[in-house]
KOLVEXPA-89895 format. One line per 10 residues: number of its first residue (from 1); their letters; for each residue x, y, z of C-alpha. Coordinates in nm, 2 decimals. Example, Ala and Ser with C-alpha at 12.3 -4.5 7.8 and 13.67 -1.06 7.14 Angstrom:
BEGIN
1> AS> 1.23/-0.45/0.78 ~ 1.37/-0.11/0.71
//
This chain:
BEGIN
1> MNNRLSVYSD> -2.07/2.20/-1.92 ~ -2.06/1.87/-1.74 ~ -1.69/1.78/-1.67 ~ -1.76/1.48/-1.45 ~ -1.54/1.18/-1.51 ~ -1.84/0.97/-1.57 ~ -1.90/1.16/-1.90 ~ -1.56/1.08/-2.03 ~ -1.54/0.72/-1.90 ~ -1.84/0.61/-2.10
11> SRDNNFNLIR> -1.63/0.65/-2.42 ~ -1.37/0.41/-2.55 ~ -1.19/0.70/-2.71 ~ -0.91/0.78/-2.46 ~ -0.54/0.80/-2.41 ~ -0.48/0.49/-2.20 ~ -0.29/0.31/-2.48 ~ -0.06/0.61/-2.51 ~ -0.01/0.64/-2.14 ~ 0.08/0.27/-2.11
21> FVAASLVLFS> 0.30/0.29/-2.42 ~ 0.50/0.58/-2.27 ~ 0.52/0.40/-1.93 ~ 0.65/0.08/-2.08 ~ 0.90/0.28/-2.28 ~ 1.02/0.46/-1.97 ~ 1.08/0.12/-1.81 ~ 1.30/0.03/-2.11 ~ 1.47/0.37/-2.08 ~ 1.54/0.33/-1.71
31> HSYALIQLPG> 1.67/-0.03/-1.74 ~ 1.91/0.08/-2.02 ~ 2.11/0.26/-1.74 ~ 2.07/-0.02/-1.48 ~ 2.18/-0.30/-1.70 ~ 2.51/-0.14/-1.78 ~ 2.56/-0.03/-1.42 ~ 2.51/0.34/-1.47 ~ 2.31/0.56/-1.22 ~ 1.98/0.65/-1.38
41> PMVQLIGMSW> 1.84/1.00/-1.39 ~ 1.59/1.11/-1.13 ~ 1.68/0.85/-0.86 ~ 1.90/1.08/-0.65 ~ 1.66/1.37/-0.68 ~ 1.32/1.21/-0.60 ~ 1.41/0.86/-0.48 ~ 1.24/0.70/-0.78 ~ 1.36/0.58/-1.12 ~ 1.16/0.64/-1.43
51> ATIAVNVFFI> 1.09/0.26/-1.42 ~ 0.94/0.30/-1.07 ~ 0.72/0.59/-1.18 ~ 0.61/0.40/-1.49 ~ 0.52/0.08/-1.29 ~ 0.32/0.30/-1.05 ~ 0.13/0.45/-1.35 ~ 0.06/0.10/-1.47 ~ -0.11/0.00/-1.14 ~ -0.32/0.32/-1.14
61> TSGFLVAGSL> -0.44/0.27/-1.50 ~ -0.49/-0.10/-1.43 ~ -0.70/-0.03/-1.12 ~ -0.93/0.21/-1.31 ~ -0.97/-0.01/-1.62 ~ -1.00/-0.35/-1.43 ~ -1.26/-0.20/-1.20 ~ -1.45/-0.08/-1.50 ~ -1.43/-0.43/-1.64 ~ -1.56/-0.59/-1.33
71> FARNNLLAFI> -1.85/-0.35/-1.27 ~ -1.95/-0.35/-1.63 ~ -1.96/-0.73/-1.66 ~ -2.11/-0.78/-1.31 ~ -2.00/-1.14/-1.36 ~ -1.71/-1.28/-1.16 ~ -1.64/-1.57/-1.40 ~ -1.64/-1.33/-1.70 ~ -1.40/-1.10/-1.52 ~ -1.16/-1.38/-1.43
81> WARVLRIYPA> -1.16/-1.51/-1.79 ~ -1.09/-1.16/-1.93 ~ -0.80/-1.12/-1.70 ~ -0.66/-1.46/-1.79 ~ -0.68/-1.38/-2.16 ~ -0.51/-1.04/-2.11 ~ -0.21/-1.17/-1.90 ~ -0.13/-1.53/-1.98 ~ -0.13/-1.61/-2.36 ~ 0.12/-1.33/-2.45
91> LIVAMIFCVF> 0.32/-1.41/-2.14 ~ 0.35/-1.78/-2.23 ~ 0.47/-1.69/-2.58 ~ 0.73/-1.45/-2.43 ~ 0.85/-1.72/-2.20 ~ 0.89/-1.96/-2.50 ~ 1.10/-1.68/-2.66 ~ 1.31/-1.65/-2.34 ~ 1.37/-2.02/-2.29 ~ 1.39/-2.16/-2.64
101> FIGWYFTTES> 1.55/-1.87/-2.82 ~ 1.73/-1.63/-2.58 ~ 1.83/-1.89/-2.32 ~ 1.93/-2.15/-2.57 ~ 2.14/-1.91/-2.77 ~ 2.33/-1.75/-2.48 ~ 2.37/-2.04/-2.24 ~ 2.72/-2.16/-2.17 ~ 2.59/-2.51/-2.12 ~ 2.53/-2.77/-2.39
111> SVSYFSDPET> 2.18/-2.78/-2.55 ~ 2.11/-3.12/-2.38 ~ 2.22/-3.00/-2.04 ~ 2.04/-2.67/-2.07 ~ 1.70/-2.82/-2.17 ~ 1.72/-3.11/-1.92 ~ 1.82/-2.88/-1.63 ~ 1.54/-2.86/-1.37 ~ 1.61/-2.49/-1.34 ~ 1.50/-2.44/-1.70
121> IKFFIRNTTL> 1.18/-2.62/-1.64 ~ 1.11/-2.43/-1.32 ~ 1.18/-2.10/-1.50 ~ 0.92/-2.18/-1.76 ~ 0.65/-2.32/-1.53 ~ 0.69/-2.05/-1.26 ~ 0.69/-1.76/-1.51 ~ 0.39/-1.89/-1.71 ~ 0.17/-1.95/-1.41 ~ 0.30/-1.67/-1.18
131> FNGVRYELPG> 0.23/-1.89/-0.88 ~ 0.47/-1.82/-0.59 ~ 0.64/-1.53/-0.76 ~ 0.88/-1.56/-1.06 ~ 1.22/-1.70/-1.14 ~ 1.49/-1.49/-1.31 ~ 1.77/-1.72/-1.39 ~ 1.83/-1.97/-1.67 ~ 2.13/-2.21/-1.65 ~ 2.44/-2.05/-1.79
141> VFESNLYPGT> 2.25/-1.75/-1.94 ~ 2.39/-1.39/-1.90 ~ 2.63/-1.49/-1.63 ~ 2.90/-1.26/-1.76 ~ 2.68/-0.96/-1.80 ~ 2.72/-0.65/-1.59 ~ 2.38/-0.73/-1.45 ~ 2.44/-1.10/-1.42 ~ 2.20/-1.39/-1.44 ~ 1.87/-1.22/-1.47
151> VNGSLWTLPF> 1.69/-1.30/-1.79 ~ 1.36/-1.10/-1.75 ~ 1.37/-0.88/-1.44 ~ 1.05/-0.69/-1.54 ~ 0.83/-0.99/-1.46 ~ 0.85/-0.92/-1.08 ~ 0.54/-0.69/-1.09 ~ 0.31/-0.94/-1.26 ~ 0.23/-1.15/-0.95 ~ 0.14/-0.83/-0.77
161> EIDMYAYLAL> -0.09/-0.75/-1.06 ~ -0.26/-1.08/-1.03 ~ -0.29/-1.03/-0.65 ~ -0.47/-0.69/-0.71 ~ -0.72/-0.86/-0.94 ~ -0.80/-1.11/-0.66 ~ -0.82/-0.84/-0.39 ~ -1.05/-0.64/-0.60 ~ -1.28/-0.93/-0.67 ~ -1.29/-1.05/-0.31
171> ICCALTYVKK> -1.35/-0.70/-0.16 ~ -1.62/-0.63/-0.42 ~ -1.79/-0.96/-0.35 ~ -1.78/-0.90/0.03 ~ -1.91/-0.55/0.00 ~ -2.18/-0.65/-0.24 ~ -2.30/-0.92/0.01 ~ -2.30/-0.67/0.30 ~ -2.47/-0.40/0.09 ~ -2.79/-0.61/0.08
181> YIDKEFFKAA> -2.84/-0.54/0.45 ~ -2.72/-0.18/0.46 ~ -2.77/0.14/0.28 ~ -2.69/0.14/-0.10 ~ -2.42/0.40/-0.06 ~ -2.24/0.18/0.18 ~ -2.05/0.01/-0.10 ~ -1.89/0.33/-0.23 ~ -1.82/0.46/0.12 ~ -1.66/0.14/0.23
191> FFLITFTAVA> -1.45/0.11/-0.09 ~ -1.33/0.47/-0.04 ~ -1.24/0.41/0.32 ~ -1.04/0.10/0.23 ~ -0.85/0.29/-0.04 ~ -0.79/0.59/0.18 ~ -0.66/0.37/0.46 ~ -0.42/0.19/0.22 ~ -0.29/0.52/0.08 ~ -0.24/0.66/0.44
201> IAAYSHSSDP> -0.05/0.35/0.56 ~ 0.16/0.33/0.24 ~ 0.25/0.70/0.27 ~ 0.34/0.66/0.64 ~ 0.55/0.34/0.60 ~ 0.71/0.40/0.26 ~ 1.06/0.43/0.40 ~ 1.05/0.09/0.57 ~ 1.31/-0.17/0.47 ~ 1.22/-0.39/0.29
211> VNYDLHFFAL> 0.95/-0.20/0.10 ~ 0.60/-0.34/0.14 ~ 0.52/-0.36/-0.24 ~ 0.19/-0.54/-0.17 ~ 0.07/-0.24/0.03 ~ 0.22/0.02/-0.21 ~ 0.06/-0.14/-0.52 ~ -0.26/-0.20/-0.34 ~ -0.29/0.18/-0.26 ~ -0.22/0.28/-0.62
221> FFSGSCFFLL> -0.44/0.01/-0.78 ~ -0.73/0.08/-0.55 ~ -0.69/0.45/-0.60 ~ -0.75/0.39/-0.97 ~ -1.04/0.16/-0.89 ~ -1.19/0.42/-0.66 ~ -1.17/0.69/-0.93 ~ -1.39/0.46/-1.15 ~ -1.63/0.38/-0.87 ~ -1.67/0.75/-0.78
231> REHICMSFRL> -1.65/0.88/-1.13 ~ -1.99/1.06/-1.11 ~ -1.85/1.28/-0.83 ~ -1.51/1.36/-0.98 ~ -1.46/1.67/-1.19 ~ -1.20/1.68/-1.47 ~ -1.06/2.03/-1.42 ~ -0.75/2.17/-1.59 ~ -0.70/2.41/-1.31 ~ -0.69/2.13/-1.06
241> FALLAILLFL> -0.47/1.92/-1.28 ~ -0.22/2.21/-1.32 ~ -0.22/2.28/-0.95 ~ -0.15/1.92/-0.86 ~ 0.12/1.89/-1.12 ~ 0.29/2.21/-0.99 ~ 0.27/2.08/-0.63 ~ 0.42/1.75/-0.74 ~ 0.70/1.92/-0.92 ~ 0.78/2.15/-0.62
251> SAFNQDIFYF> 0.77/1.85/-0.38 ~ 1.08/1.71/-0.55 ~ 1.31/1.89/-0.31 ~ 1.24/1.63/-0.05 ~ 1.20/1.25/-0.13 ~ 0.96/1.19/0.15 ~ 0.73/1.48/0.06 ~ 0.76/1.38/-0.31 ~ 0.65/1.02/-0.23 ~ 0.35/1.15/-0.03
261> SFILFSPYLV> 0.26/1.39/-0.31 ~ 0.30/1.13/-0.58 ~ 0.08/0.86/-0.42 ~ -0.18/1.13/-0.34 ~ -0.19/1.33/-0.67 ~ -0.08/1.09/-0.94 ~ -0.41/0.90/-0.98 ~ -0.59/1.23/-1.07 ~ -0.31/1.34/-1.30 ~ -0.31/1.00/-1.48
271> IYLAYVPGGL> -0.68/0.98/-1.52 ~ -0.70/1.34/-1.64 ~ -0.44/1.27/-1.91 ~ -0.62/0.96/-2.00 ~ -0.94/1.13/-2.10 ~ -0.92/1.51/-2.15 ~ -0.64/1.58/-2.40 ~ -0.76/1.49/-2.75 ~ -0.67/1.55/-3.11 ~ -0.41/1.37/-3.31
281> IRNLNKLGDY> -0.28/1.17/-3.01 ~ -0.60/0.96/-3.02 ~ -0.48/0.81/-3.35 ~ -0.25/0.58/-3.16 ~ -0.56/0.38/-3.06 ~ -0.59/0.27/-3.42 ~ -0.24/0.10/-3.41 ~ -0.30/-0.12/-3.11 ~ -0.19/-0.16/-2.75 ~ 0.19/-0.24/-2.76
291> SYGIYIYAFP> 0.26/-0.16/-2.39 ~ 0.24/-0.52/-2.25 ~ 0.46/-0.65/-2.53 ~ 0.72/-0.38/-2.47 ~ 0.71/-0.46/-2.10 ~ 0.76/-0.84/-2.12 ~ 1.02/-0.84/-2.40 ~ 1.24/-0.53/-2.32 ~ 1.45/-0.68/-2.05 ~ 1.57/-1.00/-2.23
301> VQQSISALFP> 1.63/-0.80/-2.54 ~ 1.85/-0.55/-2.34 ~ 2.03/-0.83/-2.17 ~ 2.10/-0.99/-2.51 ~ 2.24/-0.66/-2.64 ~ 2.46/-0.62/-2.33 ~ 2.59/-0.98/-2.39 ~ 2.66/-0.93/-2.76 ~ 2.81/-0.58/-2.73 ~ 3.01/-0.55/-2.41
311> GVSVSTMITL> 3.06/-0.18/-2.32 ~ 2.76/-0.07/-2.52 ~ 2.67/0.30/-2.46 ~ 2.34/0.41/-2.31 ~ 2.22/0.58/-2.63 ~ 2.30/0.27/-2.84 ~ 2.13/0.05/-2.58 ~ 1.81/0.26/-2.58 ~ 1.79/0.30/-2.96 ~ 1.87/-0.07/-3.04
321> SFTITLLLAC> 1.66/-0.23/-2.77 ~ 1.36/0.00/-2.83 ~ 1.36/-0.08/-3.20 ~ 1.38/-0.46/-3.15 ~ 1.14/-0.46/-2.86 ~ 0.88/-0.25/-3.04 ~ 0.90/-0.50/-3.33 ~ 0.84/-0.79/-3.09 ~ 0.56/-0.60/-2.92 ~ 0.38/-0.53/-3.25
331> LSWHLVEKNI> 0.40/-0.90/-3.34 ~ 0.28/-0.99/-2.99 ~ -0.02/-0.76/-3.02 ~ -0.12/-0.85/-3.38 ~ -0.05/-1.22/-3.37 ~ -0.13/-1.31/-3.01 ~ -0.30/-1.06/-2.79 ~ -0.56/-0.91/-3.02 ~ -0.67/-1.24/-3.15 ~ -0.69/-1.40/-2.81
341> LRFKGSYVIF> -0.90/-1.12/-2.67 ~ -1.17/-1.21/-2.92 ~ -1.25/-1.51/-2.70 ~ -1.36/-1.30/-2.40 ~ -1.72/-1.41/-2.45 ~ -1.63/-1.78/-2.44 ~ -1.64/-1.78/-2.06 ~ -2.01/-1.89/-2.11 ~ -1.87/-2.24/-2.19 ~ -1.72/-2.26/-1.84
351> EGFIRKLHNK> -2.03/-2.10/-1.69 ~ -2.25/-2.36/-1.85 ~ -2.01/-2.64/-1.73 ~ -2.01/-2.50/-1.37 ~ -2.39/-2.48/-1.37 ~ -2.43/-2.83/-1.49 ~ -2.17/-2.96/-1.24 ~ -2.35/-2.77/-0.96 ~ -2.69/-2.91/-1.07 ~ -2.55/-3.26/-1.09
361> ISFRFLCLRV> -2.39/-3.24/-0.74 ~ -2.71/-3.09/-0.60 ~ -2.91/-3.38/-0.76 ~ -2.68/-3.65/-0.62 ~ -2.69/-3.48/-0.28 ~ -3.07/-3.48/-0.29 ~ -3.08/-3.85/-0.40 ~ -2.85/-3.94/-0.11 ~ -3.07/-3.76/0.13 ~ -3.38/-3.93/0.00
371> CGKERKK> -3.22/-4.27/0.00 ~ -3.09/-4.21/0.35 ~ -3.44/-4.13/0.47 ~ -3.59/-4.44/0.30 ~ -3.33/-4.66/0.46 ~ -3.40/-4.52/0.80 ~ -3.77/-4.59/0.75
//
């Protein structure tokens, strides 16, 4: 029986929606402790919160799926357009929710002062473009919370996600160009070498202060991408999965060893769980992908609950925030994300425009050269 990853990856029937749903829910779970100033489980033991583990899983799955998107399309413009549609429309709606509903309701300033404050405008523009990072504060909002000021702390990873898309596109373009002059296997070998180097450096320097998140996320994202690129050479083995899971569990006695084990083993564990287990769990795919909605709405919902119910318990925070956030995530998927993703093919409009623009510029340049030569004569 052929258990190569390539056999599984050709099918759209997988558990990625479930994995990302669980990861987003773990971020909500972990933040339920942080936002009411309670120590979260797992941190003292392994040096990572559930939120940290979940975000790492996001980057692994994103690396695998985004690499698949890029290599399948083999068109840089189509790839960029697909990434824009996946990230920005739902994010813009979420920021409208944060500014015009959450912020307006909870601000201690008057409506006129709040909406005319430059900080409100900066919050909206920065967080809907993700250029130069994100902004967390809105004027007069959540200033008395136990975790004061921050409206949507989960957004901090999104600029890194955008960076990873850019790194992947640039590296693939560079390697594709070089591959023309070298052996065909050079692309895979070079990609693996880049990934291995990033993982090694990240593992060596993980305890540095401040943490180099660009390097850390690069290692995880490109590990996922490398799994896709080398899928014909990777075997999906339950014995290997069980062995790596046991080793990861046993490494928890030391935080440095756990980090090394996690960054080394987690890509295989995540990809295995994404494809091999089947049965009833695959039915979640029929519902939709609610993970992104949970991720971008959970934090402001939790901060709102903290403001409305001072002294709220962890269990109440988890139950109430998950219920409200899941509802918002469902609305986001069915009303925004799913409908927007239907326009993935519309990149051809831009491709045609760029081609016409290029031809026009080339024609004008040719005319100038001809006219120039005629004048000289």
